[in-house]
Residue, then its C-alpha position, 0 to 999 in steps of 0.5 A: m706111221l706118222k712122226a711128231a716132227v710133221f706137227q710143226p713144219q716151220a716153212h708153212a707156218q713162216a708162210a702163213r705169217a708172210v701172208a699176214e704181213r703183206t695183209e697189213a701193208q696192203p693200201r686202204a680205201a677212203d673208208g679205212a677198208r683194206k684193199a684185197p691184195p693180188a692172189q697168191l700164185a698156185p702150183s699149176h695143177l691148181y686152180r687159182a682165185v683173183t678178185g676185184t671190181i668188175i669194170d667191164i664185162s662181155p661174153h668172151v672177156v672181164t676186166i677186174g680192178d683193185a689196188a694193183g690195177e687192171r686185169r683182163y681175163a679170158l672167158t671160156s666158152d662154158a664159163v658160168g656167173w653167179r650172183g644170187a643164182t647161176l647165170e651168164p657171166s655177161a649179165l654181171t655188171p660192173g661195179n660188182e665184187a668178183v672172185l674168178r676162178l682161173l683154170p689151172g695152168r692158165s693164168e689168163v683164162a676164167d671159168r667161174i665168176w662169183a659176184d658179191i658172194g658172202r656166207v654167214t655161219g653161226i648162231i642166231v642171236s636175234v630176229d627182228g622181221d626179216t632180219i637176222t643177227v648171227a654171232e660167228g663166234t666170240m671173237k667176230r662182230t655179229q653179222n646182220v642176214i636179211v631173208p628176202a621174200y623171194a628166197s624165204g621158202r627155199i630157206e625156211v624149208r632147210f632152216p625151220n627154227l629161225q629163233p635165237g640160239y639155233l645154228i644157221d648157215l647161209i650163202g647169198i649176196r654181200r651188200k654193204d651191211h648186210l648178207e642177202a640171203t639166196f641159198p641155204a648152205t646146209s640143212q639146219p641141225p635139230y638141236h639147240s646150240d647150247l645142247v651139242p654134246a662135248q666130245h673128246p678127241e679119238g685116242g691112239r695114234v694120229p690116223d693115216a686120213i680124215a675124211g668128211s666136209a670141207i667148207w669155206h668161210d667168208a672173207s669179209d675179215e680177212p683178205y681174199g688171198v690168204l691161204g690156209v685151213c681152220y681145223p676143228a680140234i686144235d691141241p689144247a696145249a696151243g689154245c684156241a682163243e674163240d674158246a677161251a673168250a667164250g670161257f671153256p676150258p681147254g679141250q672142253a668146247p662143245a663139238y659134235r664129232d670126235l677128231p684128233y688134235l693137231a697143232v697150229g702150223t701142221a701141214l695138212t694135205v686137203h684132197n677134194e674128192c669131188s674134183g680129184v685136186s689136192w694141195t698142202l696147207p698150213v693149219t692156221g687156227c680152230a674152227p669153233m663154228a664147224r664143230p656144233f654142225n653135224d651135216h654131211c656134205v653131198t656135193c658129189r657123194r655123201s661125206p662119211r662125217g661132218r665138218v673137218a676143214d674150214l678153208t679160206l675162200a682162196s684155198f676153197v677155189a684152188l681146190g676146185g670147190e664151187l663157193q654157191t654149193g658151200c662145201f665138197y667131200a674132202t680127205l685130210s692127210i697130215g704132212r703128205 
């Protein structure tokens, strides 16, 4: 049986704070935006995400740059690029903001390059022509999404209700002031966002494992190198700033599924059932936009329940996740 002591691992909490402190120390660009820090080193069995602006690229080598300088990475023979669609890495161009996935134990070799990828997950606030304004939570600024004509068909099949109050989750190309949506990350729930039933946490002891869908969130408001997982059922005693700002009493925010409460700082081992990769990460906060979605990930096989973990981009990539698919079937174990 799990012991309560595992719920407050100080080493993980301190590590998360150290990442935040390094983030604040990062230099800023001329427009005031914070430069992305070098990604943290991951254990040898994990993939590693590095980010930067593409300076030069060929079928065999990519050079990226950021505040730390220039870095060169070899590309595997089967390396894949993405910028709105899957393509050859050499089709990417200098100036693209790239996320590279490095092979486990091979810190200079990449097999994936995602260029200018972004994601918007939340509640539709307004629709004006092809522009959709989305609220990603009460603590975040609203996001503008443009659905171009070439992508409107496949998006509207999965999201037929592009009306205020409905949930939306789209992946696409991150532009300066909007996301150019190219693919739906899931299917739209049929219910209005204010009709999500309020659920209570599961009773009894915390289960040995929690299985469901793990997603990632856009790093537009955080450095790419941050490692951690947001969990949809944070202990009300700790509180969720998003819920408080929205006016929900502790533990009363709407959520589609029952989950046991966990505390911020809990050591949570996330196992990607599709890649077979596991890693223990600290719970860094609540995931209010994961709660109302009742979608099941079908990347390799159907997850038994909806969203149970909202990972940072670097954590999702480290566990072998494919950013363009949006999710993977995950099993969560506490403290191991």
